[in-house]
N, C-alpha and C positions, 0 to 999 in steps of 0.2 A: 630532180621536185620542178624545178622550172616549168616545161607542160602541162603538172595535172590543175587543174580544177581551182581556187578556194574553195567551188561548195565543195572536193576529195577530200580535202585538206580538213576540211568543216566537220565531215561526216567522221574522219581519224578521230577529231575529237571530243565529239559527240559520243564514241563508242567506249573514249576512254572516260568520260563522267561520266556512262551508262554503268560503267565497273562503280564509280565511286556509290550513287544509285544505291545500287545492286548488299554494296555494303552497307549503307547506312539502313533500308529494307531489314538485310536481315539483323543489324542489331531492334531494329524494333520487333524483328521476328522473337529474335531470343526476351524483350523484356516482355513482353507479348507473355511468354511462357512462364514465366518469374510470374506476372500477378497474377498467373491462373492459379501456378503453386499456390499462392498467398490464399486463393478466395476458395479451393479448394482445402489449404486445411486450415480456414478462418470457418467452413464449413463445417467440419469435420468436426473442431471443436465445441462449436454451435449443437449441431447436433444431440453431442455427449452430455453438456450443460442441460436441454433443453429435456433429452430424457431424464437423467434422476434428479430434477432440479424437482418436476411434482413427487417421486418417493420421500427426498428429504423433507420434505414442506409438510406431509404430512407424518412420518412416524413425529418434524421434530414437535407437531402441535398435539399431535398421542403423547409425547415425553415417554416415544421409545431409541432413545439416543444409540444403545448399543444394538437396536436395529438397525443404526443409521452406519457406527463402528464397522459392525460385519459386512456391507453392503456396499462400503466404500470403500471397504480392504479388496474385496472384488471387483471393484471396477480398476482399481486403484493397478492390480497383477493385471487385469484383463486390457490393460492402455502403458505399452511397452514406453511410450512417449512419452505419460505425465509424469514428471516429479516431485510435484509435490501441490498438494490437498493443504485447503486450510478451511472450517465449516463456522463462521461466527451466526449466535445469533444476535435477535433484534434489541437484546442488552448491551454486547460488548464481547462480548464471554464464549471464549473456546471454543467448541463443544467436539473438533475431529478435529486432530493433522498427524497429515501423513509426506514422510521427501523419502525419496529415493533417493537422494544424494546430498547434501547444504549445497542451500544458495546463497553463491556467494556475492553476487550481486542482481538484483532482479531491475530487466530490463523493459523498458513497457514503449518501444519503440515501436514495433508491431504488434498491435493490438490486436488478440484474437487470434495469436500464432504463437504466441511465446509465454503472455500473459490473458487472460480469460477471465471476468467474473461476472456476477450477474444476483442479483438478490432473490431469493425464496421466499416464496409467500404461501400462504395457509391454502390448498386445493377448493375450500368449504368455506371459509370467509373472504378470503382475497385478500386475509391483511397479511405484511410485510414480519417474515418469523426468522427471516437472518440473510446472508451472506457468501457464496462459496467465492472462495479464490484458485485460479490452477492455474500449474505453469508448469509449460510443456517442453519439451527438446527440444531447439532447433536448427539442432547443427544441420540437419539437411537446408535445412533455409538458408542457410550463415555459408556453406556446401554453392550451392548454385549460386547465390551473392557472387561468389567468389570469382567464380566461369565465367559471372556473366560479368564480369568487371574483367578478366584478362577478353573476353573477345570483345570488347568494346573497345579495350584498349589498340588487339589488332585491327580490330577494321578502322578507327582511324587513322593508325598510318602507315597500315595502307593506301590509306582514302588521299593521305597528304602527298605519302610518292605518286600518286599517280597525275594526282592536280598541279605536281611541281613538275612534275613533263609535260603534265598537258599548258602549262604556262610557254612551256623554254620553246616548243614545239612551236606552238602562235610566237610568240620572241622572235623566235629566227625569220620564223613567215612572212612575218609585219617589219622587218626595218627598215625593208625595202621603201614600206608603203610610209614608213617617219622618215624617209631620206627626203621622199616624194613632198609632204608635208611639210619638214621644214622652209624648203625652196617656197612652195608657195609660201609661208606665213613673211618670208624676208624678203615675196618679189613686189619691187614696184618699178609702177607701169613708166616712171617719167626718166628714168637710167635702165631701164630692162634689162633685170639684175638677172633674169632666171637662166642658169645655168645647165641643166638635163636635156641631155637631146633624147631624140623617139629610142625607145625601149624596141628589143627582137622579142621581147616577152610573149610567149600565145595565151597564156590565161589571163583573170579578169586586170588582178593587179596591171598586167602591161595596158591592156585595155585602156580603164581609167590612168595612164602614165601619159598617154597616148595623148586623150581625150586633153587634159589641162595643159600639153601642150600647146596645141590647136585651139584651146581658148585664152593661151596667153598673147598667141598671133593676132589673133580678133583683139580680144584688148586691148594692149601696144595700140592697135588701126584708132579704138574709141579717146583713147586717151584726149588726143587733141581734141576733138570734137565737148567729153566731157567739161572741161576745162572755161569753154566757152556756153557752154547747158549753165555750171556754176556759177558763173559771173550773171546771167540771166535770173539763178535763180537768187542768186541775196536781193537783186533788188527787190526782188518781190517778197521775196524774208521781211527785209524794212516794210513792205507799204502792208503784210502782214499784219508787223509788229504794229503800226497806226490805227490799225482800224479794231485789235484790239484792246488797245490803252483804249476805244472811242468808245468800245465794247463795256468796258469794266466800267469805266465813270459812268455808262448809263445804270450797269449791274449795282455797282455802287448805292447812286438817287432809289434806284427801287427798291431797295436795305435800309434804305431811312422812310419808307411811304407806306402808308396798312392799305393797299392791294382793297379794300372792301369801297373805306371814304376817300380815297387820294387824299388823305389829313397825315398829320408824319406820326410814324410809330412812336412804341413805348425807350426804345431802344433812342431815336433822333428828342425826346424828347427830354435823356438822360443825359444828353451831350450839348443838350440847348440850356439844362438846369444848371449842368456844373459849369461853363462860359460866363452863364451871367451872375451867377451865383459869386464867381473871383473880379468879376467886374465890380458886384452892387459889393463888393465887400471893401474892396482899395479906395470907394470914391464911398463909402457909406448913404447907397440908397436902397431903400427900401424897395423889396419884388411881393407880391401879393398872385396867391393863384389859387382857380376854382375848381375844386372837385366836383364834376355833373353824371350824374349819374338817369340815366331813363327811368321815370318812375313805372313797376308792375309791369318791365319786359318780356320777363320769362314768361306771363303770360298770353302775349300777344304772338308768341312764340309757339308756347305749346294750341290757341287755339287757333292761328288762321297758320302754321308753320313758319321757318328759318328762312324760304323765300320771301316771304313778303315782312320779318322782321329783317333783314338784306337791308329790302326799298327803305324801311322807317331807319334805318342807324345810316345810310348814306341823306337822303332826308333832313332830316338833328343836326348831321355833320355841317351841311350845309347854312342850317338858319346859326350854328354857330361861328359858322366864321363868317358870315353877314354880317351877325354883332354886334363884330371885332370894329375898331376903324382904324387904329394905331400902326404900319409897317412893324413895330416891334411887338406887337402881340403879338404871341403866340399859340399854337393848338393845337393837339396831338389826341390822336386815343389812344389812346390810355389799358383797357382791356373789356373784351364784351361789351356790353351798355353803360361802360366808364366815358369820358372822356378828358380831359384839365387845359387848363386855360393861364398860360401864362405870362404875367402883369408886371415888366422889368417899368422901374419908378413910378409902381399906382399908389397910391393909399389907398387900406383896405373899403372906405367910402366910397372911391371910385369902382374897387371891384362890387360892391354892391348892387349900384348902380347900372354894370354890366349882366345882371344878375338879371335885374327889371325888364332890359331891355331882352334878354332873351326870353324869359318868361313872356311878357306882351310879344313875342316874335312868333311868338307858340302858339299865341289865342289868336294871332287876324288866320291861322289856316284855323278854318274851324273843321277841319275834317281831313282825316288821311285817308288819303282810294288808290286803290292797283289794281286796273283789272280787275276792276269791277267789286275788290273786297271792299268797302269802308270800316274803319277804326272810329272808335271814338276819339278824341281829342289826347294829343300827348301830352306829358308836365312831366316836368322834371325836378331833381331835388338839389343843391346845391351847400356845398362846405369851403369857405371863404378861411384864406391861413394868409397872415401880413409877419412878414422879420424883414430887420434891415440887421445882414449877416454883421460878422462880427468872428473875431481867429480859435472863438471855442465852439461858435454853429453850422451845421452842416444843409445843407439846401435836405435832405433825412428829414429834417423836422419840420421845413414846410411843408411838407407833404403831410408828414404825420398829421399835422395838426388840423391840416386839412380833412386827412382822412375821418378825424375826429368831429370836425363840425357837418361833415358828409353825415357821419353817425345817425348822427342830435337830429337833425334836420328829416330824417326818415321816421326819427323817433315822435315829431313833432305833427307830422301826419302828413308825410311828405308835402312836394308841390312850390319849395320852399329853402327859403338858403336861409345860417345860420356864418356867423364870422367869427374866428378868434382869432385875436394875434397878441403879441409878448410883450 
């Protein structure tokens, strides 16, 4: 078999596999026959019920129970597979009962084959006048199921044997490839520990084997060159690592800055507030914050569009930033058209003065003009809060107070500031 190609060997294997598929298809075919039998039996039984139901319904509605009994006895005699018949009226009373053999146990696992029932309606009024229950002999169905089970077991048994033969055949043929793979996995070009020699096989395995040996020879020649390249690569990796560290520092800075206004963002605000809060708590120093909101900013966006609105936000950010004098004063975009100014070691009256400065700076700009779009003067509302931190307070308390003050400023008519302190 050494001279036979792997292609031919795989064809032989596929033939065995095809045998398995044929067996499986045979099982499917057998199952289809069973399903067809079930459907045929159901149809026959349904036809019987549909045929007798109108007659039974008419007799019940006319009070002809004796006529029903005669008719149903005749039906029982004409249908040998009908074992038991019950007719129950709408009040639950049995009108007719017939059985050819006692039913020890009623199984409804195949509804419509062994058991069927149907409501009886008055053919004139459509009113429900009773229900019929029919029980059929299913020995043909059971025999078919048992035969199908036997055939299934045989098919699976044969398929398993064929599959095992196929597996053994493939394993035997690929034993040579397994040894080749083990040698390749253990190969180290630095010690040249590849022991296999050229093969005299003429099939595909032999071609692969000899190709690998040729490749190993080339790898040994490139090993020294690779060592030199690795050293050069290590230097480049170190350079790239430094570049990545610098890029990460830039990215970290960007993550703390609002991209539109270039002010600190909400994340940066939270970090700053936490730090100065702890510092103020240790030194018993007062902290004030100003929560600023642009008045009627939604109308600007709705009337002129968000591009103009972005210009306004950037101008307002510059005005707020230029209104602060100390390096310790911190300003951030809180969200949308809201800004927050954090003033360390600042009393509330000083914060109010800063609000006045901002209002004056806004007045100094008589108009906001962007690409021939002229806006009316912009005003802002301010909420000011001031707390000296202690062990029971949190910086969120400061924000809540400022938010309450801002709400009150808006309620007071906007373009003003409201102060709250503990």
